[in-house]
Biopython code that builds the backbone (N, CA, C, O; Angstrom):
import numpy as np
from Bio.PDB.StructureBuilder import StructureBuilder

atoms = [
    (1, "MET", "N", (-3.864, -9.789, -17.434)),
    (1, "MET", "CA", (-3.690, -8.331, -17.863)),
    (1, "MET", "C", (-3.114, -7.321, -16.936)),
    (1, "MET", "O", (-2.299, -6.445, -17.224)),
    (2, "ASN", "N", (-3.682, -7.583, -15.723)),
    (2, "ASN", "CA", (-3.222, -6.502, -14.661)),
    (2, "ASN", "C", (-1.613, -6.719, -14.535)),
    (2, "ASN", "O", (-0.906, -5.716, -14.439)),
    (3, "LEU", "N", (-1.120, -7.805, -14.534)),
    (3, "LEU", "CA", (0.429, -8.089, -14.422)),
    (3, "LEU", "C", (1.192, -7.419, -15.449)),
    (3, "LEU", "O", (2.307, -6.955, -15.214)),
    (4, "HIS", "N", (0.546, -7.341, -16.759)),
    (4, "HIS", "CA", (1.195, -6.632, -17.898)),
    (4, "HIS", "C", (1.382, -5.247, -17.570)),
    (4, "HIS", "O", (2.463, -4.670, -17.692)),
    (5, "ARG", "N", (0.124, -4.617, -17.076)),
    (5, "ARG", "CA", (0.211, -3.265, -16.841)),
    (5, "ARG", "C", (1.224, -2.924, -15.495)),
    (5, "ARG", "O", (1.888, -1.888, -15.479)),
    (6, "PHE", "N", (1.260, -3.749, -14.558)),
    (6, "PHE", "CA", (2.261, -3.739, -13.418)),
    (6, "PHE", "C", (3.671, -3.635, -13.817)),
    (6, "PHE", "O", (4.461, -2.820, -13.342)),
    (7, "LEU", "N", (3.933, -4.489, -14.696)),
    (7, "LEU", "CA", (5.380, -4.865, -15.192)),
    (7, "LEU", "C", (5.560, -3.379, -16.014)),
    (7, "LEU", "O", (6.561, -2.693, -15.813)),
    (8, "ASP", "N", (4.675, -3.027, -16.796)),
    (8, "ASP", "CA", (5.049, -1.699, -17.655)),
    (8, "ASP", "C", (5.201, -0.599, -16.862)),
    (8, "ASP", "O", (5.943, 0.309, -17.235)),
    (9, "LEU", "N", (4.521, -0.530, -15.662)),
    (9, "LEU", "CA", (4.895, 0.603, -14.639)),
    (9, "LEU", "C", (6.186, 0.312, -14.124)),
    (9, "LEU", "O", (6.962, 1.262, -14.022)),
    (10, "ILE", "N", (6.589, -0.887, -13.760)),
    (10, "ILE", "CA", (7.964, -1.004, -13.243)),
    (10, "ILE", "C", (9.014, -0.596, -14.343)),
    (10, "ILE", "O", (10.031, 0.007, -14.000)),
    (11, "HIS", "N", (8.806, -0.887, -15.534)),
    (11, "HIS", "CA", (9.779, -0.492, -16.471)),
    (11, "HIS", "C", (9.823, 1.068, -16.632)),
    (11, "HIS", "O", (10.892, 1.647, -16.827)),
    (12, "GLU", "N", (8.603, 1.738, -16.540)),
    (12, "GLU", "CA", (8.472, 3.054, -16.670)),
    (12, "GLU", "C", (9.184, 3.895, -15.547)),
    (12, "GLU", "O", (9.798, 4.916, -15.855)),
    (13, "PHE", "N", (9.105, 3.492, -14.335)),
    (13, "PHE", "CA", (9.708, 4.024, -13.138)),
    (13, "PHE", "C", (11.176, 3.781, -12.940)),
    (13, "PHE", "O", (11.880, 4.531, -12.264)),
    (14, "ARG", "N", (11.703, 2.485, -13.680)),
    (14, "ARG", "CA", (13.069, 2.098, -13.353)),
    (14, "ARG", "C", (14.183, 2.986, -13.431)),
    (14, "ARG", "O", (15.179, 2.928, -12.709)),
    (15, "ALA", "N", (13.963, 3.823, -14.357)),
    (15, "ALA", "CA", (15.100, 4.982, -14.657)),
    (15, "ALA", "C", (15.040, 6.028, -13.363)),
    (15, "ALA", "O", (16.110, 6.550, -13.053)),
    (16, "GLU", "N", (14.030, 6.318, -12.702)),
    (16, "GLU", "CA", (13.714, 7.656, -11.960)),
    (16, "GLU", "C", (13.850, 7.089, -10.471)),
    (16, "GLU", "O", (14.312, 7.835, -9.608)),
    (17, "ALA", "N", (13.465, 5.815, -10.157)),
    (17, "ALA", "CA", (13.260, 5.326, -8.769)),
    (17, "ALA", "C", (13.760, 4.191, -8.590)),
    (17, "ALA", "O", (14.154, 3.446, -9.487)),
    (18, "GLN", "N", (13.786, 3.934, -7.202)),
    (18, "GLN", "CA", (14.064, 2.550, -6.643)),
    (18, "GLN", "C", (12.883, 2.049, -5.921)),
    (18, "GLN", "O", (12.260, 2.667, -5.059)),
    (19, "LEU", "N", (12.601, 0.676, -6.432)),
    (19, "LEU", "CA", (11.393, 0.017, -6.189)),
    (19, "LEU", "C", (11.697, -1.210, -5.310)),
    (19, "LEU", "O", (12.562, -2.026, -5.630)),
    (20, "VAL", "N", (10.902, -1.319, -4.107)),
    (20, "VAL", "CA", (11.080, -2.729, -3.477)),
    (20, "VAL", "C", (9.655, -3.217, -3.408)),
    (20, "VAL", "O", (8.719, -2.727, -2.775)),
    (21, "ILE", "N", (9.681, -4.406, -4.278)),
    (21, "ILE", "CA", (8.316, -5.159, -4.383)),
    (21, "ILE", "C", (8.445, -6.444, -3.700)),
    (21, "ILE", "O", (9.491, -7.082, -3.823)),
    (22, "VAL", "N", (7.291, -6.966, -2.855)),
    (22, "VAL", "CA", (7.262, -8.138, -2.470)),
    (22, "VAL", "C", (6.354, -9.018, -3.218)),
    (22, "VAL", "O", (5.152, -8.761, -3.285)),
    (23, "SER", "N", (6.902, -10.089, -3.807)),
    (23, "SER", "CA", (6.398, -11.042, -4.643)),
    (23, "SER", "C", (6.718, -12.355, -4.647)),
    (23, "SER", "O", (7.897, -12.675, -4.501)),
    (24, "HIS", "N", (5.627, -13.413, -4.830)),
    (24, "HIS", "CA", (6.092, -14.684, -5.445)),
    (24, "HIS", "C", (5.752, -15.008, -6.737)),
    (24, "HIS", "O", (5.626, -16.109, -7.272)),
    (25, "GLN", "N", (5.611, -13.792, -7.200)),
    (25, "GLN", "CA", (5.174, -14.102, -8.838)),
    (25, "GLN", "C", (6.259, -14.085, -9.714)),
    (25, "GLN", "O", (6.896, -13.041, -9.848)),
    (26, "LYS", "N", (6.594, -15.208, -10.400)),
    (26, "LYS", "CA", (7.778, -15.379, -10.954)),
    (26, "LYS", "C", (8.187, -14.248, -12.020)),
    (26, "LYS", "O", (9.323, -13.775, -12.028)),
    (27, "ARG", "N", (7.102, -13.813, -12.993)),
    (27, "ARG", "CA", (7.279, -12.818, -13.871)),
    (27, "ARG", "C", (7.720, -11.458, -13.243)),
    (27, "ARG", "O", (8.517, -10.665, -13.746)),
    (28, "THR", "N", (7.061, -11.329, -12.054)),
    (28, "THR", "CA", (7.649, -9.759, -11.470)),
    (28, "THR", "C", (8.853, -10.083, -10.971)),
    (28, "THR", "O", (9.676, -9.178, -11.105)),
    (29, "MET", "N", (9.280, -11.138, -10.398)),
    (29, "MET", "CA", (10.819, -11.223, -10.112)),
    (29, "MET", "C", (11.739, -11.298, -11.162)),
    (29, "MET", "O", (12.911, -10.978, -10.962)),
    (30, "GLU", "N", (11.368, -11.665, -12.209)),
    (30, "GLU", "CA", (12.103, -11.611, -13.551)),
    (30, "GLU", "C", (12.518, -10.235, -13.976)),
    (30, "GLU", "O", (13.632, -10.124, -14.490)),
    (31, "ALA", "N", (11.698, -9.076, -13.815)),
    (31, "ALA", "CA", (11.800, -7.811, -13.963)),
    (31, "ALA", "C", (12.894, -7.248, -13.059)),
    (31, "ALA", "O", (13.405, -6.180, -13.394)),
    (32, "ALA", "N", (13.256, -7.791, -12.074)),
    (32, "ALA", "CA", (14.058, -7.164, -10.942)),
    (32, "ALA", "C", (15.639, -7.238, -11.177)),
    (32, "ALA", "O", (16.182, -8.154, -11.794)),
    (33, "ASP", "N", (16.269, -6.209, -10.633)),
    (33, "ASP", "CA", (17.669, -6.140, -10.832)),
    (33, "ASP", "C", (18.339, -6.823, -9.828)),
    (33, "ASP", "O", (19.504, -7.179, -10.005)),
    (34, "CYS", "N", (17.680, -7.075, -8.682)),
    (34, "CYS", "CA", (18.411, -7.701, -7.415)),
    (34, "CYS", "C", (17.378, -8.505, -6.847)),
    (34, "CYS", "O", (16.298, -7.927, -6.717)),
    (35, "LEU", "N", (17.438, -9.664, -6.486)),
    (35, "LEU", "CA", (16.527, -10.164, -5.575)),
    (35, "LEU", "C", (16.903, -10.363, -3.999)),
    (35, "LEU", "O", (18.086, -10.568, -3.731)),
    (36, "TYR", "N", (15.968, -10.311, -2.977)),
    (36, "TYR", "CA", (16.576, -10.337, -1.728)),
    (36, "TYR", "C", (15.588, -11.510, -1.308)),
    (36, "TYR", "O", (14.483, -11.518, -1.851)),
    (37, "GLY", "N", (15.862, -12.387, -0.490)),
    (37, "GLY", "CA", (15.019, -13.453, 0.292)),
    (37, "GLY", "C", (15.561, -13.581, 1.618)),
    (37, "GLY", "O", (16.742, -13.382, 1.901)),
    (38, "VAL", "N", (14.718, -13.898, 2.365)),
    (38, "VAL", "CA", (14.891, -14.390, 3.693)),
    (38, "VAL", "C", (14.696, -15.969, 3.910)),
    (38, "VAL", "O", (13.744, -16.548, 3.388)),
    (39, "THR", "N", (15.523, -16.555, 4.605)),
    (39, "THR", "CA", (15.161, -18.312, 4.893)),
    (39, "THR", "C", (15.552, -18.404, 6.230)),
    (39, "THR", "O", (16.206, -17.531, 6.802)),
    (40, "MET", "N", (15.110, -19.592, 6.813)),
    (40, "MET", "CA", (15.235, -19.838, 8.017)),
    (40, "MET", "C", (15.130, -21.503, 8.352)),
    (40, "MET", "O", (14.118, -22.200, 8.277)),
    (41, "GLN", "N", (16.383, -21.877, 8.711)),
    (41, "GLN", "CA", (16.246, -23.468, 9.054)),
    (41, "GLN", "C", (15.559, -23.606, 10.537)),
    (41, "GLN", "O", (15.642, -22.743, 11.412)),
    (42, "PRO", "N", (14.941, -24.716, 10.642)),
    (42, "PRO", "CA", (14.331, -25.076, 11.936)),
    (42, "PRO", "C", (15.334, -24.755, 13.196)),
    (42, "PRO", "O", (16.442, -25.290, 13.234)),
    (43, "GLY", "N", (14.945, -23.956, 14.114)),
    (43, "GLY", "CA", (15.626, -23.795, 15.388)),
    (43, "GLY", "C", (17.004, -22.788, 15.063)),
    (43, "GLY", "O", (17.854, -22.631, 15.939)),
    (44, "ALA", "N", (17.106, -22.243, 13.947)),
    (44, "ALA", "CA", (18.030, -21.337, 13.701)),
    (44, "ALA", "C", (17.607, -19.999, 13.584)),
    (44, "ALA", "O", (16.428, -19.750, 13.833)),
    (45, "SER", "N", (18.405, -19.060, 13.232)),
    (45, "SER", "CA", (18.154, -17.604, 12.858)),
    (45, "SER", "C", (17.992, -17.494, 11.727)),
    (45, "SER", "O", (18.429, -18.326, 10.932)),
    (46, "SER", "N", (17.161, -16.185, 11.287)),
    (46, "SER", "CA", (16.900, -16.023, 9.785)),
    (46, "SER", "C", (18.023, -15.589, 9.030)),
    (46, "SER", "O", (18.861, -14.873, 9.578)),
    (47, "LYS", "N", (18.150, -15.938, 7.813)),
    (47, "LYS", "CA", (19.477, -15.470, 7.089)),
    (47, "LYS", "C", (18.674, -14.742, 5.879)),
    (47, "LYS", "O", (17.610, -15.154, 5.418)),
    (48, "VAL", "N", (19.365, -13.599, 5.455)),
    (48, "VAL", "CA", (18.960, -12.820, 4.252)),
    (48, "VAL", "C", (19.995, -13.156, 3.171)),
    (48, "VAL", "O", (21.209, -13.122, 3.366)),
    (49, "ILE", "N", (19.390, -13.491, 1.984)),
    (49, "ILE", "CA", (20.122, -13.903, 0.769)),
    (49, "ILE", "C", (19.702, -12.846, -0.299)),
    (49, "ILE", "O", (18.565, -12.387, -0.410)),
    (50, "SER", "N", (20.841, -12.507, -1.110)),
    (50, "SER", "CA", (20.907, -11.731, -2.115)),
    (50, "SER", "C", (21.128, -12.032, -3.297)),
    (50, "SER", "O", (21.809, -13.055, -3.233)),
    (51, "GLU", "N", (20.951, -11.736, -4.474)),
    (51, "GLU", "CA", (21.258, -12.198, -5.896)),
    (51, "GLU", "C", (21.092, -11.081, -6.903)),
    (51, "GLU", "O", (19.969, -10.737, -7.271)),
    (52, "ARG", "N", (22.258, -10.480, -7.379)),
    (52, "ARG", "CA", (22.035, -9.417, -8.551)),
    (52, "ARG", "C", (21.905, -10.323, -9.901)),
    (52, "ARG", "O", (22.678, -11.210, -10.263)),
    (53, "VAL", "N", (20.786, -9.889, -10.513)),
    (53, "VAL", "CA", (20.305, -10.607, -11.652)),
    (53, "VAL", "C", (20.676, -10.100, -12.952)),
    (53, "VAL", "O", (20.647, -10.806, -13.960)),
    (54, "ARG", "N", (21.067, -8.740, -12.944)),
    (54, "ARG", "CA", (21.640, -8.055, -14.326)),
    (54, "ARG", "C", (23.009, -7.374, -14.161)),
    (54, "ARG", "O", (23.321, -6.713, -13.171)),
    (55, "ALA", "N", (23.645, -7.557, -15.022)),
    (55, "ALA", "CA", (25.085, -6.994, -14.961)),
    (55, "ALA", "C", (24.956, -5.559, -15.008)),
    (55, "ALA", "O", (24.006, -5.104, -15.645)),
    (56, "GLY", "N", (25.701, -4.827, -14.475)),
    (56, "GLY", "CA", (25.749, -3.214, -14.475)),
    (56, "GLY", "C", (24.497, -2.582, -13.712)),
    (56, "GLY", "O", (24.276, -1.373, -13.661)),
    (57, "ALA", "N", (23.809, -3.450, -13.201)),
    (57, "ALA", "CA", (22.686, -2.685, -12.392)),
    (57, "ALA", "C", (22.909, -1.964, -11.039)),
    (57, "ALA", "O", (21.972, -1.394, -10.481)),
]
sb = StructureBuilder()
sb.init_structure("model")
sb.init_model(0)
sb.init_chain("A")
sb.init_seg("    ")
for serial, (resi, resn, name, xyz) in enumerate(atoms, 1):
    if name == "N":
        sb.init_residue(resn, " ", resi, " ")
    sb.init_atom(name, np.array(xyz, "f"), 0.0, 1.0, " ", f" {name:<3s}", serial, name[0])
structure = sb.get_structure()
């Protein structure tokens, strides 16, 4: 139930604000326009990965 309320708030603020949300929750990530991740191979530097998930966002 809390997730539904949270997702409703995201949709409500979407037109007026940019939100940065840290989550591993699949449903929360599905509400995003763009996803960013950080990965690191053993013994290597970290690498930022981004993916736009909605056209025109």
